[in-house]
Structure formats: structure tokens, C-alpha cells
C-alpha positions as CSV (number, residue, x, y, z in Angstrom):
1,M,0.3,0.2,-0.4
2,T,1.2,3.4,-0.7
3,Y,0.5,6.9,0.9
4,Q,-1.6,7.6,-1.7
5,D,-3.4,4.7,-1.2
6,C,-3.5,6.3,2.4
7,L,-4.4,9.5,1.2
8,A,-7.7,8.3,-0.8
9,A,-8.4,6.2,1.9
10,A,-8.7,8.8,4.1
11,T,-10.9,10.8,1.9
12,E,-13.2,8.8,0.6
13,K,-14.1,8.0,4.8
14,L,-13.8,11.8,5.1
15,E,-16.5,12.3,2.4
16,A,-18.6,9.0,3.9
17,A,-18.6,10.8,7.0
18,R,-19.4,14.3,6.2
19,Q,-23.0,12.8,3.8
20,I,-23.7,11.2,7.6
21,I,-23.0,14.2,8.8
22,E,-25.6,16.4,6.0
23,A,-28.2,13.4,6.3
24,E,-28.2,14.3,10.0
25,I,-29.2,18.1,10.0
26,R,-31.4,18.2,7.4
27,S,-33.1,15.6,9.1
28,Y,-33.0,17.2,12.2
29,P,-36.2,18.2,14.1
30,A,-37.4,22.0,13.4
31,P,-37.5,24.0,15.3
32,V,-33.4,24.3,15.9
33,A,-32.3,27.1,18.8
34,G,-29.7,28.7,18.2
35,C,-28.3,27.3,21.7
36,D,-29.1,23.2,20.6
37,A,-25.5,22.3,21.6
38,Q,-25.8,18.5,19.3
39,F,-27.2,20.7,15.9
40,N,-24.4,23.2,16.5
41,H,-22.1,19.9,17.3
42,L,-23.2,18.9,13.7
43,V,-22.4,22.0,12.0
44,G,-19.4,21.8,13.5
45,M,-18.0,18.4,13.1
46,R,-19.2,19.3,9.1
47,G,-16.7,21.4,9.1
48,S,-13.4,20.2,10.7
49,I,-14.2,17.3,7.8
50,S,-14.3,20.0,5.5
51,D,-11.2,21.9,6.8
52,A,-9.5,17.8,6.5
53,L,-10.6,17.8,3.1
54,N,-9.7,20.9,2.1
55,A,-5.9,20.3,3.8
56,L,-5.5,17.0,2.4
57,E,-6.2,18.4,-1.4
58,R,-3.9,21.7,-0.6
59,P,-0.2,20.9,-1.0
60,Q,2.1,22.6,2.3
61,F,4.7,24.4,1.6
62,V,8.2,23.1,3.2
63,P,10.8,25.6,3.7
64,T,14.4,25.2,1.8
65,P,17.3,27.9,2.3
66,R,16.1,28.9,-1.5
67,M,12.9,29.2,-0.9
68,L,12.4,30.7,2.6
69,E,8.3,31.3,2.0
70,P,5.1,30.1,-0.4
71,P,5.3,32.1,-3.4
72,V,2.7,34.8,-4.0
73,D,0.1,33.1,-6.0
74,A,-0.9,35.9,-8.9
75,S,-4.0,35.8,-9.4
């Protein structure tokens, strides 16, 4: 197994978790009070999963003696 295989498996599992949380949020009983801890937890976890997926897709900058800072995006 390669690290690419592991990253693909992690991405697949995170996508599955996001779908499960989305389904739980959609089926959550209305009305949702602003102080509903369980609902807020689901929304927070959805954000954490999205952050994790974004981190897996985005290459991490590693400084070197020739390039101490990431290149500036010219877009």
C-alpha cells in the first residue's frame, strides 16, 4: 500500500462521514434553537471534516534555503 492509497482511503472515509452528517443535519427536527448543542456540534463537525478534506487536497509548503516563504499567488 502506498501513501497515495492511504490518502485516497482517508478522503473516501471523510466524504462518507460528511454525507452522514449532512443527512443528520437535514433530518434534524425543526425548529432548531440557536442554543441546541447537538445541532451545533453536527455543524461544527461538518466544518472540521471540510477543513480536513481541504487540507488533504492542498499541498503543504515546506521552506528551503532557496525559498523561505511560499510563492505569492498572482491571480
